[in-house]
N, C-alpha and C positions, 0 to 999 in steps of 0.2 A: 963976824959978818957973813962968812961963807955958810955957816950953819943957819943963819937967819934967811939967807937967799934960798937955801935948800928947803927950809920949812914952808916957804911960800910957793915953791915950784909945783905946778899941778901934777897930780898922779895920773898917768895915762895907762889905761888897760891894754896890755899887750894883745889880748884877744881882739879888742876893738881895732888896733892898728892892723892886725892880720886881715880882718874882714874888710877894712877900708881899702887895703892895697889890692884885694882881689877884684879883677875886672868882672869875672863871672864864674859860676860853677858849671862845669861841663862833664858829661858822662861819655866814656869810651866803652863800647860793648865789644867783647872778644868772643867769637864762637866758631864752631865747626859744623853747624847744622845746615840742613837744607835752607835756602834763603828765606822761604816763606813759612818756616817752622812756626807753629801756632803759638807756643809759649813765648818765644822770643819776639814774635810780632806783637803779642799783647803787652809784653814788658815794654817794648819800645814805644808803642802808642801811648801807654800810660805815663811814662817818664817824660816824653816830649811835651806834655802839657805844662811841665814845670821847669825842665832843664833842656839846654841844647845837648844834642846827642850825636855821636858819630859811631858807626858800626864797622868793625873790621872782621870780615868773614873769611875763613879759610876752607878750601875745598880740596879734598884728597881723592875724589872720585872722578876718573877721566870721562865717564859717560854722563855725569850730572850736569845739566844745563845751568849756567850761572848768569845772573843779570849783569847789565852793564854798570860800570861805576857811576855813582850819582854824587851829588854834592854832599850828601851825608852818609854815604856807605860805599865800601869798596870790598870786592871779593878777590882774593889771591888764589888762583888755580895752581895748586902745587901737586901735580900728578905726573912725575917723570916716568912712572911705571904704571902698569895696569892693575897693580895690587894696592888697594887703598891702605892696607896695614903697613906695607913697606913705605909708602909715601908718608904716612904719619910718623913712622920711626925715623925717617930721614929728616923730616921737619924738626922733630924733637932733638935729634943730635945737633942740628944746626943751631937750635935755640940754646942748648947747653954750652955750645962753643961761642955763643954771642953773635953769630952771623945773622945779619938782617935786622938787628935791634936798632942800629943807627939809622937805617933806611926808614923804619917805621917811625922813629922819633922825628926825623926830618919831615916826613909826610904829615904827621900830626901837627907839627909846629907851622908848617906851610899852609895847611888846609883848614885847621880847626882850633888849635890851642894858641892863644896869644899870651904875651908877657903879663904875668900877674894872675892868669886864670888858675883856678883850683880844679883838678880833675878827679873823677872817681872812675876806677877801672872795674867794670862789671863783667865777670867771667862766667860763661855758660857751659864750659867743658873742662874736666880735670886736666886734659892734655895741654891746656893753655895756661895753667897756673905758673909754670916756670917762666913763660914769656911775660906774663903779667908782673911777676916779681922783678924782672929786669927792667921793664918799662916804668914800674913804680919808682925805681931809684933815679931814672932819668927825669922824672917829673915831681921832684921834691917829696919822695916817699908817699905818693898818692895812695889813698886807701883802696883796698881790693875787696869787692863784694863777690862772693862765690855762690852762684846760683846752682845748687846741687840738685839735679833732676832725679837722681836715682840713688839706691843703696850701692854705691860703686864698690864697696869692700866685698860685696857678694858676687861681683862680676868675675868669677874665676874661670880661667881658661883650662885647657886639657892638662896643663902642667900643675894645676892646683893653686895658681896665684892670680891676683887681679892686677892687670897692668894699670887700669885707671886708679885703683887703690894705691898702687905704688907711687904714682905721680902725686896723689894727695899726701902721702907720707913725706915725700921729698919736699914739696913746695907749699903744703898747707900752712906752714908757719908764717907765710906772707899774708895770709887772709885776715882781714879785719873783722868781717862778719859773714856768717853763713845764712843763705836762704834755702829752705827745704820745702818739699811738696807735701809731705805727710805729717799731719799734726799728731799722729799716734806713735811717732818714733820714740825710741827709748834712749839709745846711746849712739852718738856719732863717733867715728874713729878718734883715737886719743889725741891726734895732732890738732883737733878742733876743740879739745877740752877747754872750758872756760870762755870760749868765744861766744858772743851773742848769736842767737839763732832766731830768724824770722820765718814763720810758717806762711807760705803762699801756695795753696793747692792750685792745680792746673785746671781750674774750672773754665768752661766755655763762656764767651762773651754773651751777655744778655741780648745783644742786638740780633742774635740768631734765633731768638725766641719768636715763635709764630704760632700762637694758639689756634688761629683759624685754620692753618695748614694741618695741625694735628687733628683738629675736630673733623676736617674734611677727610683725612686719611682713615680715621676711625669710622666715619659714616660710610665710606666707600668699601670697607672691609666686609664682604659678604661671604656666604657659605662656600662659594666656588672661586673666590678671589685668589690670585697669585700671592704667595708669601715671599717677600723679598728679604733675604738674609745678607748681612755684610760683615766683612772683617777688613779693617784698615790698620796696617802696622808692619812690624818686622816679619820677614819670612826666612826663618832660620831654624833648623832642626836641633842645633847644638847649644842654643842659648836658653832664654827664660820662657819663651812662648811654646806652648804645647801644640805646635802646628799639626803634627801627625794625628793626635787625638781629635783635634778640631775638624780636620778634613775627613777623618773616619766617620765622625758623627754626621757631618753634612752629607757625605756620600750616602749614608744609610737613610737619612731623611729624604733625600732626593729620589732614592730608589723606592721608598715607601709611599711618597706623595708627589705626584707629578706637578703639583702646583708650587712646589718649593724651588726658588732660584737662589743662586749664591754669587755674590760679587766680591772679589778680593782686589786689594790694591796695596802697594808697598814695595820697597826695594827688595829685589830678589838676591839674597845672600848665599843661597844653597842650591846647587844643581838638583839635589834630591827633591826639594820643594817644587822646582820647575817641572820635574817628572810627575809629581802628584797633580799639579795644575793641568799639565798636558793630558794626563790620563782622564781627569774629570771632564775636560773640554771635549775629548774624544767620545766619552760615554754620554754626556748630557747635552752637548751642542751649545746652543745659545742660552740655555739655563745656567751655564757656568761661564763667568767672565773674569779675566785677569786684566787689570788696567795699568799695571806698572806703578811707578811713583807719580802721584798726582798732587796738584795744589790743594791747600787746605780748604779753599772755598768749594772745591769739588767734593772733598770728603764730607763737608757739612751738607751740601746739596743732596748727595746720594744717601746720607744717613737719614735726612728728613723724609725721604720717600720710601724708606725701608720699614720693616716690621720687627725684625730681630737683629740685634747686634752682638756678635760673638767675640769673646776674649778668653782664651784658655792659657793659664800659666802652668809651667811644668812643676809638679809637686816634688820631683826629685832634683830640682835645680837649687843651688845655694841661694838663689834670690828668694825662693819661697821660705818664709819663716813666720811662725806665729807671733814672734816679737817684732816683726817688721811688716806691718800691714801696708798695702800699696794704695795709691790714689790715682788710678789710671784715668787720663783725660777722656779716653774713649767711652768709658762708662757714663761720664757726666754729659758728654755730647749726645749719647743715645737717649738719656733721660730727657734732655731739653728738646729733642726731636720727636718725642713720643714713640721711641723705638725701644722695645723691650730688651734689656741687657741679658744675655745668656753667658754667664761668667763662671770660670773655675779659677778662683783666686782668694787670697786672704785680704779683704777690703777694709779700708777706712769706711766709717759710716754705714757698715752693713745693716745695722738695726733699722736705719731709716730707709735704705734702698731696697731691702729684700721683699717688701710688700708688693713691689711692682717689677720684680726681676726674678730670674732663675739663677740662683747662686749655688755653686757646688764646691765642696770642700776637698781636702787633700786625698781622702779615701774614696771619693766618688768614682764609680766605674763607668765605662763606656755604655753599658746597658742601662744603667740608672739615668745617665744624662740623655741618651737617645729617647728612652721611654717618656721621660718628663717633657721633653720638647714636643714629641709627637702628641702627647695628651693636650698640651697647650694649643698647638695649631689646629687640633681637632675641636676645640671649644672657642669659637669665634667671639662669643659674648664675654668670656673671660679675657681674651686678648684685648678686646675693646676697653674693658674696665682698666686693665693694667696699662694700656697705652696712655690713657688719660691720667692715671695716677703717676706715670713717669713724668709727664709734663708738669703736673702740679708739684711733685717732689723736687723737680729740677730748679724751681724758683729759689730754693734755699742754697743752690750750688752754682751761682753764676760769678763770673770774673769780677763784676762790679763790687761784690761783697768784700773782696780781698785785695784788689789792685792798689788801694791807697797805702798798703803796707810797704810798698817799694819806696814811696816818698818818705814815710816815717823812718825807714831804715837809713836812707841817705841823710836825713836831717840829724838823726842820732849820731851817725858816723862823723859828720862834719862838725857837730857840736863838741865831739870828743877830740877832734884833731888839735 
């Protein structure tokens, strides 16, 4: 009789039970970036169309303004010292010891996660992978998506090792899937071997596309017009950007042609860069501007009104590698704005971009770069053609083409849970 009863008992799919018990699927974003960081802002805007989302942002910079806590985001200002590296190290030590984990869990359960909810932890910084691993265990082994913005294994310090890469080696085992920015990558560090990888380049949103503005900029470019040049990004002599060469080229351009202006913005990491800026301001007056760290909307606005956008990478840096091409968002923002990229880097999509850009390789010299830029700004008709080609090329490289991959990644991870 028992066997007969068993044979008529309906078979219930365990996966169905799990899904039915889930109230909703929610995403928790963990990051250390400036609050209006463009990639994270795009990620959040994309995901919010499909999932509830809560952002936990950590700030180690005592001089960085942070927004007020909102119903869907909180910033923890963790800057007991004036040194952001020391602040970060203290935070990581506390995380390893388990301090603060219960507080974060209580906050999430109070403000965002309800009984039965399934959460996805989305990490934008390697320094937070340990924290994500601990939180995952508090929330039923929640899947961890690691949004890897850079080749962190190449971020080597003066002692020859990568701190970010060290955190990846320690905690990468907790990661469920990796998101990466460059589609031409070859090998990720061994800790990620066998894990699924989704490629989401850091293209600008198509909403910033303004063909009429580009056409007007091209139309207004006359023989005697001012040439506005810009650089937005890290200001550090010891890392991956060749700030020294870039400033040397711009100084020479401004000495050779009084119509050239240069605007720089970004966090100042190096007193020597501040000296370079001060020296150029002293020499060129209002033709040289340093704006500090500015919101992304201002970056776009200033890029749209400029003619040349500079980005030089150090060819002697471990970050430069022929096998690790980069996909800098600044290049694509320049294209969308009808601003000619002047780049020294090993780029993704070079074959498509170089028709409307000045791209220099590892062995390019100061004289070669200076002379080619001078030739360009001396030929306004060529500049006009390239500016329009920039805009037309950019339509292949907007965020809307790749944004849906975030949702596909989440769906795949949840299906496999």
